Every structure is written in structure tokens, then in C-alpha cells.
C-alpha positions in Angstrom: 10.6 -14.1 -8.7 9.5 -15.3 -12.0 6.8 -13.0 -13.4 4.2 -14.6 -16.0 6.3 -17.8 -16.1 9.1 -16.3 -17.6 12.0 -18.2 -16.1 14.7 -16.5 -18.4 14.5 -13.1 -16.7 13.8 -13.4 -13.2 13.3 -10.5 -10.9 15.8 -10.8 -8.0 15.2 -9.6 -4.7 18.2 -7.3 -3.0 16.4 -6.1 -0.1 16.4 -6.7 3.6 15.9 -10.1 4.8 12.8 -9.5 6.9 9.3 -11.0 6.2 7.6 -7.8 6.0 9.9 -6.3 3.5 10.0 -9.2 1.2 6.1 -9.2 1.3 6.2 -5.3 0.5 8.5 -6.1 -2.4 6.3 -9.0 -3.8 3.4 -6.7 -3.5 5.0 -3.8 -5.2 5.6 -6.2 -8.4 1.8 -6.6 -8.5 1.1 -9.7 -6.6 -1.5 -9.4 -4.2 -0.1 -10.4 -0.7 -2.5 -10.3 2.3 -0.1 -8.0 4.5 -1.5 -7.2 8.0 -4.0 -4.5 7.9 -4.4 -4.7 4.2 -8.0 -5.5 2.6 -7.9 -7.0 -1.0 -10.9 -5.2 -2.1 -9.5 -1.7 -0.9 -5.9 -2.8 -2.3 -7.7 -3.1 -5.8 -9.1 0.3 -5.5 -5.7 1.9 -4.4 -4.5 0.4 -7.8 -7.2 1.7 -9.6 -7.0 5.0 -7.9 -3.2 5.2 -9.0 -4.1 4.4 -12.6 -6.7 7.0 -13.0 -5.7 9.8 -15.4 -7.5 12.7 -13.9 -8.5 14.1 -10.5 -11.9 13.7 -11.8 -11.5 10.0 -12.1 -9.6 9.7 -9.0 -12.7 11.5 -7.3 -14.7 8.6 -8.8 -12.6 6.1 -7.2 -12.7 7.8 -4.1 -16.5 8.0 -4.0 -16.3 4.1 -4.5 -14.2 3.7 -1.6 -16.8 5.7 0.6 -19.6 3.4 -0.6 -17.7 0.3 0.3 -16.5 1.9 3.5 -20.0 2.6 4.5 -20.7 -1.4 4.1 -17.3 -2.4 5.8 -18.0 -3.8 9.2 -15.6 -4.3 12.3 -12.8 -5.4 12.5 -12.0 -4.1 8.9 -13.8 -0.7 9.3 -10.5 1.1 10.7 -8.3 -0.4 7.4 -10.8 0.9 5.4 -11.2 4.2 6.8 -7.4 4.6 6.4 -7.5 3.6 2.9 -10.2 6.5 2.2 -8.1 9.0 4.1 -5.0 8.3 2.1 -7.1 8.6 -1.1 -8.3 11.9 0.2 -4.8 13.2 0.9 -3.5 12.3 -2.3 -6.2 14.2 -3.9 -5.4 17.3 -1.7 -1.4 16.9 -1.9 -0.7 15.0 -5.0 1.1 11.5 -4.8 4.3 13.0 -3.1 1.9 12.5 0.1 2.5 8.6 -0.1 6.2 8.6 -0.3 6.4 11.2 2.5 4.2 9.6 4.7 5.8 6.2 4.2 9.2 7.9 5.3 7.6 9.6 8.1 6.2 6.5 9.7 9.2 4.5 8.9 11.2 6.8 11.2 8.7 6.7 13.8 8.7 3.0 14.0 12.5 2.9 13.6 13.4 5.6 16.2 10.7 5.8 18.7 10.3 3.9 22.0 6.5 2.6 21.8 4.4 -0.1 22.9 4.4 -3.2 20.7 0.6 -2.5 19.8 1.6 1.0 18.7 4.4 -0.5 16.6 1.9 -3.1 15.0 -0.3 -0.4 14.3 2.1 1.7 12.5 3.1 -1.0 10.6 -0.3 -1.9 9.2 -0.5 1.8 8.1 2.9 1.3 6.2 1.3 -1.8 4.7 -1.8 0.0 3.4 0.5 2.6 2.2 2.3 0.2 0.3 -0.7 -0.4 -1.8 -0.6 3.0 -3.1 2.8 2.5 -4.4 3.2 2.2 -8.3 3.6 -1.4 -9.0 6.9 -2.1 -10.7 7.2 -5.1 -12.9 10.8 -4.2 -14.3 13.8 -6.3 -13.5 15.5 -4.7 -10.4 19.2 -4.2 -10.9 21.9 -5.4 -8.3 
């Protein structure tokens, strides 16, 4: 992937060759990709939330999310509620909540027999959680 037109230093992808994995990787590099279950305006709030230097600033972003949530209509309401819940949990438990939740849900998807609908729901949760991972624009090493 070329960042900011820099063809001298491409960022190499070395992960799993699956559409969802590649999309999450591209998203982790700061490129907005409309992953299933994600909402662009709430993804922007997730970035703003992560960039907030203090809990007070994070609380202000959470308040913005509450206002946006109140204006969100179906079918996006459930996704918006999940963004809000993630922000609340991060305020309570710290940013470590995100990686723990990603790990927990990933294990459930990989190791549990469940309906396709439930797997899709959990995948959408993972997609929204990926919006809260720090953006990494440095070159990945092989």
C-alpha cells in the first residue's frame, strides 16, 4: 500500500489473505473502509476518542456520541449503540479493554459452533472494535 503517494516506501501486507483481514489492515493504516457494521461518522468519533489526551476530553467525545446516537435511526441504531458502549467501557477499564474484547470475540468466532447470523453479528462487533485500535502508519516489517 502506498501512503500519501510515497512509492519509494510501500507498506507491505503480510497477514492472512482474507477480505475481512485485509480490510481491517487497511483501516488500521488510517484509510476509512466501510466494513460491515461500521458507521463512518462513528468511526471518526472513535478516532477522536482515541486521540483525546485526558478522560475529560474522552468524556466530551462520549457526550457527542450520545447526541449522535439519539439522532441515529434504524438500521444503524444497533451499531451506534455498540460504539457508545465501547467508549463507555474504555472510560471505565482503560484502552486495554479493546484488545481484550477483540481477543475474546475472535476466540468465540473461531472456536464456537454457532449460527451464521450470530457469526456475522460478532464479525460486525470486531469491525467496530477495530475502529478503536490506534492507527499505525509506520512500515510493517516482514
